N, C-alpha and C positions, 0 to 999 in steps of 0.2 A: 247719316248726314256726312257727306264727303266734303271736307273743307281742305283748302290748300293754302300754304303760306305764299306771300307775295314773292315773286322771283327777284333775287338781288340784282341780277343782270339788267332788270327793267327799272332800276332805281331812278334813272334820269326822269322817268315819268312823274315821280313824286314831286319834283320841282318844276314841272312843265307849266307853261302858260295855260294850256288846255285844262289841266286839273285845277290849277289855282284860280282859273276863271269860274269854275263851278263853286268852289269854296275857298276864297282868299284867306290867308292867315288872319288878317284884320277882321274879316267877317266872322271867323271862328271866335276870336277874342270877344266880339260883341255878343255872341250867343252863350258863352260860358259864364257860370256864376264865379266870378273872381274877386279876390280880396288880397290886399298887400301882405296880410299875415298868414295866408294859406300855405300849407304844405301840399303839393300836388304831384301827380304822376300822369304821364301819358303812356298808355299801354299800346304798344305797336308804333313806336315813335319814328320808325323808318329813318330817313335822312335828317330828321329834326326840323323840317320846314315849318311845322306848326309850333313846335317847342320854342323856336327862336322868337316867335311873336308872343307867346303866352308867358315866357320866362320873366319879362319885365313887369308883369302884373301880379306876381305872387312872391312869397318869401323864398321858397325853394321848389324847384321842379326837377323831377327825375324822369328821364326818358327810358322806357323799358322796351327792348327790342329782342325778338327771338333769334334773329339771324345776325351772326357776327359780322359779315361783310357790311351790313347796313349800320351797325354800331360804329365800325371803323369809319365809314363814310360820314356819318353824323359828327363824329369827333373831329374829323379833318375840317369839315365846314364850320363848326362852331366849338372850338376847344373849351369855351367857358361853360358850355352845357354839361350837365351830368348825364351821361348816356351809359347804360349798363345792359348786359345781355341777360335775358330771362324770359320766362314763359307766363302767360296769363293764367295758366293752370296751376302755377305754384309761385305766387308773387313773393318777392323778397322784402316785404314790408312787415313791420310789426302790426299786430292787430290794433285796430282803432287808432292808427297813427296819421292818416291822411284826411285832409279836408275836401279834396277833389281828386277824382280819377276821370280822365277823359280818353276817348278813343275816336279815331277818324278812319272810317272804312276798314275796321279791323275785326269786329266781332264775327262777321260772316266767315272769316278765315280760321277761327278757333275751332278745334276738333271737338271740344266738349264745352259748349256755351254755358250750360247750367253750372258746371263746376267753376268755370271762369267767373261767372257772375257772383257765385258764393264767395270765391276768393276776394273779389273786389269789395263785396259787402263787408267781409271780415277786416280788410285793410282800412276801410273808411271809419272815421270817428262817428259816433251817433250824431245824426243830423248832417253828416257829410254828403257830398254831391257826386253823382255819377252822370256824366254827360257823354252821349254816344251820337256821333255824326255818321250818317250814311249818305252815299251819293252814287248816282249812275254816271258813267257806265260800268261801275265796279261789278264784276261778275259774281261777287259774293254779297251783293246788296241785300240788306235785311229790311223788309217793308215795316213801316211805322207800327202797324197794329201787332205784328208778330214780335217786334222788339219790346213793345209795351207789355205784352203778355209774359214774355220771358223774364223781364226785369221785375214785374210784380210777383211772379212765381218765386223769384229769388229773394223776396222780402223788401223790395224797394217800393217807394211811393212815387207815383208819377206826378211831376210838377208842371212841365210844359213841353211843347214841341214848337220849334221855330223853323221856318223855311218851307219851300215847296216840297211836294211828295218826292221829287227826284234828288233833292239835296237838303236834308233836314238835320236838325240836332234836337234830340230829346233829352231832357234832364230829369233825373230822379233823385230822391233823397233816401238815405238810410234812416230807418225809424230810430228814434232816441231810445 
């Protein structure tokens, strides 16, 4: 499975009206299971466009981004956000420490999705939530049925999927 990371020189697209017209930050907030006491992480946070909206609905949010130029970009746009460099294949979080992990058009870029999902499962508290959003025209788009199979194979329980087939968010729960 050949996956590739989002090109940092194309980061302007992450904040574009075209992309945000497909899934606006406020729309993502409505789709996520959020609570004021949650410790949350966005894997593949890019420029922080979604983190800026989610941050006000949780106690703590960490944006994790593989590519350093995007971390720098996110920090410049929103110095109040916690943005760190790291990989979905080796999350820098203690086991069972997070209430929510979410990704927006990122899972398809991960070179070993099974390993990444197991890392996320480990970082989530029992009963914690994993929410994954996919949208076209992302070239690494993961269809809803394939996403569900992959997450269930990694030990997650499917809760719900919201949105049309071309821009959906599926939420799963780590078993207690």
